[in-house]
C-alpha positions as CSV (number, residue, x, y, z in Angstrom):
1,M,-10.0,11.5,28.6
2,T,-13.1,13.0,26.8
3,A,-16.4,11.8,28.2
4,P,-17.8,8.9,26.3
5,E,-20.3,8.9,23.8
6,P,-23.7,7.7,24.8
7,A,-23.5,4.1,25.2
8,P,-25.3,2.0,22.1
9,K,-28.3,0.3,23.0
10,S,-28.3,-2.8,20.5
11,V,-26.1,-5.6,20.3
12,T,-24.5,-4.7,16.9
13,G,-23.9,-1.5,17.8
14,R,-22.1,-2.5,21.3
15,I,-19.6,-4.6,19.4
16,L,-19.2,-2.0,16.9
17,S,-18.3,0.5,19.9
18,I,-15.6,-1.4,21.3
19,L,-14.0,-2.5,17.6
20,T,-14.0,0.8,16.6
21,L,-11.7,2.1,19.9
22,F,-9.0,0.6,17.2
23,E,-9.4,2.6,14.6
24,S,-6.7,5.0,16.6
25,G,-4.3,2.6,16.2
26,Q,-3.6,2.2,19.6
27,R,-2.2,-1.3,19.6
28,S,-4.0,-2.8,22.7
29,I,-6.2,-1.7,25.5
30,S,-7.6,-2.8,28.8
31,L,-11.2,-4.0,29.7
32,T,-11.4,-1.5,32.1
33,D,-10.8,1.1,29.5
34,I,-12.6,-0.2,26.7
35,A,-15.8,0.1,29.5
36,A,-14.7,3.5,30.1
37,R,-14.6,4.7,26.7
38,T,-17.7,2.9,25.2
39,G,-19.9,3.6,28.2
40,L,-20.7,-0.1,28.6
41,P,-21.0,-1.7,31.8
42,L,-17.9,-3.9,33.0
43,S,-19.9,-7.0,33.0
44,T,-21.1,-6.4,29.4
45,V,-17.9,-5.9,27.7
46,H,-16.4,-8.6,29.5
47,R,-18.9,-10.9,27.7
48,L,-18.7,-8.9,24.2
49,V,-15.2,-8.8,24.6
50,G,-14.7,-12.8,25.2
51,E,-17.0,-13.6,22.1
52,L,-14.6,-11.5,19.8
53,V,-11.6,-13.1,21.2
54,E,-13.6,-16.5,20.5
55,W,-14.4,-15.6,17.1
56,R,-10.8,-14.2,16.8
57,F,-12.1,-10.6,16.0
58,L,-10.0,-9.7,18.9
59,A,-6.9,-11.1,20.7
60,K,-5.7,-11.0,24.6
61,N,-1.7,-10.4,24.9
62,E,0.4,-11.7,27.5
63,T,-0.5,-8.4,29.7
64,G,-4.0,-9.1,29.7
65,R,-4.9,-6.3,27.2
66,Y,-6.6,-6.4,24.1
67,Q,-5.8,-6.2,20.6
68,L,-7.2,-6.6,16.8
69,G,-7.2,-10.4,15.9
70,I,-6.1,-12.1,12.7
71,R,-9.2,-12.9,11.6
72,L,-10.5,-9.0,11.2
73,W,-7.1,-8.5,9.8
74,A,-7.8,-10.9,7.1
75,L,-11.3,-9.8,6.3
76,A,-10.0,-6.2,5.9
77,Q,-7.9,-7.3,3.3
78,N,-10.7,-8.6,1.0
79,T,-11.8,-4.8,0.9
80,G,-11.1,-3.6,-3.1
81,R,-9.5,-6.9,-3.4
82,Q,-11.3,-7.5,-6.9
83,L,-9.9,-4.0,-8.0
84,R,-6.4,-4.7,-6.3
85,D,-5.8,-7.9,-7.7
86,A,-6.5,-6.5,-11.3
87,A,-4.4,-3.4,-11.0
88,K,-1.6,-4.7,-8.8
89,P,0.6,-5.8,-12.1
90,L,0.3,-2.4,-13.5
91,L,0.8,-0.3,-10.4
92,Q,4.0,-2.5,-10.6
93,D,4.7,-1.3,-14.0
94,L,4.5,2.3,-13.4
95,F,6.6,1.6,-10.2
96,S,9.2,0.6,-12.5
97,L,8.8,3.2,-14.5
98,T,8.6,6.0,-12.2
99,G,10.8,4.8,-9.2
100,E,8.4,6.3,-7.1
101,T,5.8,5.5,-4.4
102,T,2.8,4.4,-6.2
103,H,-0.5,3.6,-4.6
104,L,-4.5,3.3,-5.4
105,A,-7.3,4.4,-3.4
106,I,-11.2,4.4,-3.9
107,R,-13.5,6.5,-1.8
108,E,-14.8,5.2,1.2
109,G,-17.4,7.3,2.7
110,N,-15.5,10.4,3.3
111,E,-11.9,9.1,3.2
112,A,-9.5,8.0,0.6
113,L,-9.2,4.1,1.5
114,Y,-5.8,2.9,0.1
115,I,-6.4,-0.4,-1.5
116,E,-2.5,-1.0,-2.9
117,R,0.9,0.8,-2.3
118,L,4.3,0.0,-3.6
119,Y,6.8,2.1,-1.9
120,S,10.1,3.8,-3.0
121,T,13.4,3.3,-1.6
122,K,13.3,7.0,-0.7
123,R,12.8,8.1,2.9
124,L,9.5,9.5,3.0
125,A,7.4,9.8,5.5
126,R,4.2,7.3,5.0
127,A,1.2,9.2,5.9
128,A,-1.2,5.8,5.1
129,K,-0.4,2.3,4.4
130,V,-2.6,-0.3,3.0
131,G,-5.8,-0.6,4.7
132,G,-5.2,3.2,6.0
133,S,-7.5,6.0,5.3
134,L,-6.8,9.9,4.7
135,P,-9.6,12.4,4.1
136,L,-10.0,13.4,0.6
137,H,-9.6,17.2,0.9
138,A,-5.7,16.8,2.2
139,T,-4.5,13.8,-0.4
140,A,-4.0,14.0,-4.3
141,V,-5.9,10.7,-4.4
142,G,-8.6,12.2,-2.8
143,K,-8.9,15.3,-4.2
144,C,-8.5,13.4,-7.7
145,I,-11.8,11.5,-6.3
146,L,-13.8,14.6,-5.1
147,A,-13.0,16.6,-8.2
148,F,-14.5,13.5,-10.4
149,E,-17.3,12.5,-8.1
150,E,-21.1,13.5,-8.8
151,D,-21.9,16.8,-7.7
152,W,-23.5,16.0,-4.7
153,V,-21.0,13.8,-3.4
154,R,-18.5,17.1,-3.5
155,D,-21.6,19.5,-2.6
156,S,-22.1,17.2,0.9
157,Y,-18.2,16.8,1.5
158,L,-17.4,20.6,1.4
159,Q,-20.3,21.5,4.1
160,L,-18.3,19.0,6.4
161,P,-15.5,20.3,8.9
162,L,-11.9,20.0,7.5
163,K,-9.1,18.8,9.6
164,A,-5.6,20.8,9.0
165,F,-3.0,18.0,9.2
166,T,-0.6,20.9,8.3
167,P,0.0,24.3,7.7
168,F,-0.8,23.9,4.3
169,T,-3.8,21.6,4.4
170,E,-6.6,23.3,2.5
171,V,-9.5,23.8,4.7
172,N,-11.8,26.6,3.3
173,P,-14.3,25.3,1.5
174,H,-14.8,27.9,-0.9
175,R,-10.8,27.6,-2.1
176,L,-11.0,23.8,-2.6
177,A,-14.4,23.9,-4.4
178,G,-12.2,26.0,-6.8
179,Q,-9.4,23.4,-6.6
180,L,-11.7,21.0,-7.7
181,V,-12.9,22.5,-10.4
182,K,-9.5,23.5,-11.6
183,F,-8.2,19.5,-11.0
184,R,-11.4,18.1,-12.7
185,K,-10.6,20.4,-16.1
186,Q,-7.0,19.8,-16.4
187,G,-7.6,15.7,-15.5
188,Y,-5.4,15.1,-12.5
189,A,-5.2,16.2,-9.1
190,T,-2.0,17.3,-6.6
191,A,-1.3,18.0,-3.3
192,H,1.5,19.8,-1.7
193,E,3.0,18.6,2.0
194,E,-0.7,18.9,3.0
195,V,-0.5,15.5,5.3
196,T,3.1,15.3,5.7
197,I,5.5,18.0,5.6
198,G,8.2,17.3,2.8
199,S,6.1,15.1,0.4
200,S,4.0,16.2,-2.3
201,S,1.8,14.2,-4.5
202,I,-0.3,13.6,-7.6
203,A,-3.0,11.5,-8.6
204,V,-4.9,10.7,-12.2
205,P,-8.6,9.2,-11.9
206,I,-9.6,5.9,-12.9
207,F,-12.9,5.5,-14.4
208,H,-15.3,2.1,-15.4
209,T,-18.0,2.1,-17.7
210,G,-18.3,6.0,-17.4
211,R,-18.1,6.1,-13.9
212,L,-15.6,6.9,-11.4
213,G,-13.9,3.8,-10.4
214,G,-11.3,5.4,-8.1
215,A,-7.6,7.2,-8.2
216,L,-4.1,6.5,-9.1
217,G,-1.5,8.7,-7.5
218,L,2.5,8.8,-6.9
219,V,4.3,10.7,-4.0
220,V,7.5,12.2,-4.4
221,Y,9.7,14.3,-2.5
222,S,8.2,18.1,-2.0
223,S,11.3,19.4,-4.4
224,Q,10.2,17.4,-7.1
225,A,6.6,18.9,-7.2
226,P,7.5,21.2,-10.1
227,D,8.4,18.2,-12.1
228,M,6.0,15.7,-11.2
229,T,3.7,16.6,-14.2
230,K,6.1,14.5,-16.1
231,F,4.7,10.9,-14.8
232,L,1.1,11.8,-16.1
233,P,1.7,10.5,-19.3
234,A,2.7,7.0,-17.7
235,M,-0.1,7.5,-14.9
236,Q,-2.7,8.0,-17.3
237,A,-1.6,5.3,-19.4
238,I,-1.7,2.9,-16.7
239,S,-5.1,4.3,-15.5
240,R,-6.8,3.5,-18.8
241,K,-5.3,-0.1,-18.8
242,I,-6.7,-0.9,-15.1
243,E,-9.9,0.5,-17.0
244,K,-9.7,-2.1,-19.7
245,A,-8.6,-4.6,-17.2
246,T,-11.8,-4.4,-14.7
247,E,-14.6,-3.2,-17.2
248,F,-16.5,-6.6,-17.2
249,I,-16.3,-6.4,-13.3
250,P,-19.1,-4.6,-11.6
251,L,-17.9,-1.5,-9.8
252,E,-19.6,-2.6,-6.7
253,S,-18.1,-5.6,-6.8
254,L,-14.9,-4.3,-7.7
255,H,-14.8,-1.9,-4.6
256,D,-16.9,-4.3,-1.8
257,A,-16.5,-0.6,-0.3
258,H,-19.3,1.9,1.1
259,K,-19.8,4.7,-1.6
260,E,-22.3,6.8,0.7
261,P,-20.7,10.0,2.3
262,L,-21.2,10.2,6.2
263,P,-22.7,12.4,7.7
264,E,-19.6,13.6,9.8
265,S,-15.8,13.1,9.0
266,G,-14.7,9.5,10.0
267,N,-11.7,8.2,11.6
268,M,-8.4,10.4,9.8
269,Q,-5.6,8.2,10.2
270,G,-1.9,8.0,9.1
């Protein structure tokens, strides 16, 4: 086990250090493990965890370990709710037209946050679910967001260490920058087996009153990658419909998510 980070001094920092332990996807954690991993005294962890249980942000299971509570999950569902609610019928139209896994993502810090997804019946590896996030550089929706974001966002991201998920993940910042220029010029982005072997994806931007709002993507078998541009007319039409459906809602209200890049790569979960 790696040494814990220095224990945060503020109450808010201590609570957040506890909650972020669950970002890795671990379902339950013991009280002693929480203390060891946060660097907080066991008595402090006992008190804070007890309060989080009272507020239903954490729950204690039958083995005495702690897991995320239903209230935290309910709060998370509000992220991007206005955009998700406005776009969902249109995503269903795209899904009906293509039969492929369809998703909608926005930028949250340095990650693509998936706020809606419709799954096809194909046996594709599910790299991220609704509410999950993946790094911008390894996904089509993420590359699309980077390509069409403001220059300072893109330049800042390219200074970060880039994690490789497969041998095909582009982690060279110079080559990635070249990809992003190409994607911006052609109006869409692609990714081939960069998060999971066997699947490729394509994405188009969604604009909002002249600003980038998010990205709309499809995931297909890698064997379909040479032909996936055939879906572009439908994807671009749906993107314009989403833009039209949300034009009277302020972009910040649509997202309800952070838009500033973080100083370093955040959690990259599948």
